N, C-alpha and C positions, 0 to 999 in steps of 0.2 A: 424514153422522152416524157412520158406522162409521170414518171416517177419524179423526174426533176421537177416537172411543171407543179405537181401536188406539194413537193418539199417547199418550194417556193411561197405556197400560200401557207405552210404549217401544217400539211396534211401527210397521211401516209396513203401511198397508192397501192390498191390490191389489184393484181391482175386478173383478168376474167378467165373463165374456163374457155375452150374451144371444142366443140364437137362437130365433127365433120360426119356426115350421113348421107345415104342415098335412100329416097322414098318416106320412110317414117323413121320417128325415134321419141322416146319417152322423154320429157322433161317435167321439172317442177312447175311448169306452166301448162302442162297439158300435153297431148300428142301434137309433135311438130310434123308436117308434112312438107314435102317437095312443092306444092301448089302455094303455100304460104310465102315462099320465098325465103332468103335470110332473115334471120329474127335473134333478138336478147331476150333472154328468160331472166327478169331481175330475182325471181325466186331462187334460181340455182347459180345466178350470177355467171351465166355461159352464154356465148356466141353460138348459134346453130347454123352451119352453111351446110346445104344439099349441093353437092359438088355438081348437079345437073343444070342449077341456075346460072353458073358461070358459062357454059354451052348456051343457055337461052340468052344470057347477056350478050353473047356473040353472035349466036344466028338470028334470034327473033328480034332484038333491040337493035342491033349493029353496032353495038358497042365492044369490039374486041380489046385486048391487051391485058398485060400484067398491072397496068397501076389502076385499070378500071375494076379489075378483081380486089385490087387492094383498096381503093375506095369503098366497095361495098363493105369489106371488112371492117375498115376503119369507122365506116358508118355505124356499125352494129357496136362497135367498141365506144363510140360516143355516146350511145344508150347506157353503156356501162358506167361510164362517166357521170351521167345524168343521176344513175342509181347511187352512186358513191356521195353525189354532192346534194342528194334529197330532191333533186329538180321531178324525178320521176313521181315519187309520191305526191308532190305538189300539184303536178298535172293532174292526176288522177281525181283529186279532189276538185279540179277546177269546173268540171262539166255537170251540170244541172240537166242539160236536155242533150238531145244528138247533136245539134248544130254546134253549142259551145263545147261539147267533147271532141268534135271534129276540129275546131278551130285552135283547141290546146294540143290536140294531137300534131297538127301541122305544126305549130310553132316548135314543138319538142322534134319532130322529124327535123326540120330546117336547122336545128341548132345542132344535131347529129351530123347534119351534113358539114355546117361550118366546122365542127371540132375535126372531122375528116380532114377538112382542108388546112387546119393547123398542123395536124399531123404530116401532111404531104408538104407542107412548108419547110419544116424541119428536116424531113426526109431530102428534099432538094438542097438544104444547106449542107447537110452531110455527105452530098453526092451520090445519093442512092437513087436519084431519078435521070432518067435518060431524055435526051430531047422529044417532044412528043406527049411524054407521060401525063403531065397534067391536063392536056386537051383529051386523052382518053378518059379520063376522069370525069372531065366536063360534059363529053359525049355520053357517058353512062348516066351521069345525073339528069340530063336531058332527057333520055331515053326512058327512065323510070318516074317521070312525073305523072301526077295523077289524070292530068289532062289528056295525055298522051295513051295512057293504060284506058281511060273510060272511051276516048274516041275508037280505039282500037276495038274493045270488047263489047259497047253498047252502042256506037255510033254517035253519041252524044255526050256534050260535055256538062256535067252539074257541079258547078264550083262548089256549092255549101255541102256537097258529100265529100269533099277532099279529105283526105287523113294523111298524107304526105306532103302535099303542095305540088304548085303546077311546076312542068319542067323549067321555065324561067325562074322562079324562085329557087328551085333545088340547085340550078348552076349559080344563081347568085350568091346564095350562102356558101357553098362550096368554094366558090371562087373569094368571097370574103376571108375564109379562112386559110386559102391558100396564099393570099396577098399578104395579110396582117401577120399571121402566125401569133396571134395573141387570143387565148382563150376569152378576154373579156370584149372582143368584138363580135361575141358570138350570142349576144343577148338577145333573143326574138322575142 
């Protein structure tokens, strides 16, 4: 799907690597650890998934299902798309202080959510989704919003410290991609 979308705009899509691990792993971005959750490393252009996160997504966050897991992977591939399109480097240059870095990070994360939705849109068109799959992804997006995570870990919400966006924002941008199926709808 991304190969076709890139070709449409005259670019060549390069597939990311995928490293599945448990506990810790070495990356071009340093040591990857389960506590970090899934992540993308632009240094080696790989998506890293600690399989225990999927259990945590189900048990701790109440977001089970194969499409919830696919959403997480598609979100990380969204970061790969940002690297290929130069968005990741542009975002790195935007932050002069912690607040502006956090704001830029939130925009980048929400765009990756939207890209995951675009992928989901095409998966649905190709008949690869079952009834309820989109809702699984939306539940997962809501479950891992900064507001929910902060409330759970520290008992208070500090919006200016968000790095991934609120639950509402994450759901909104994933839904935007799911409904539009257009990359140009993901400009955060």
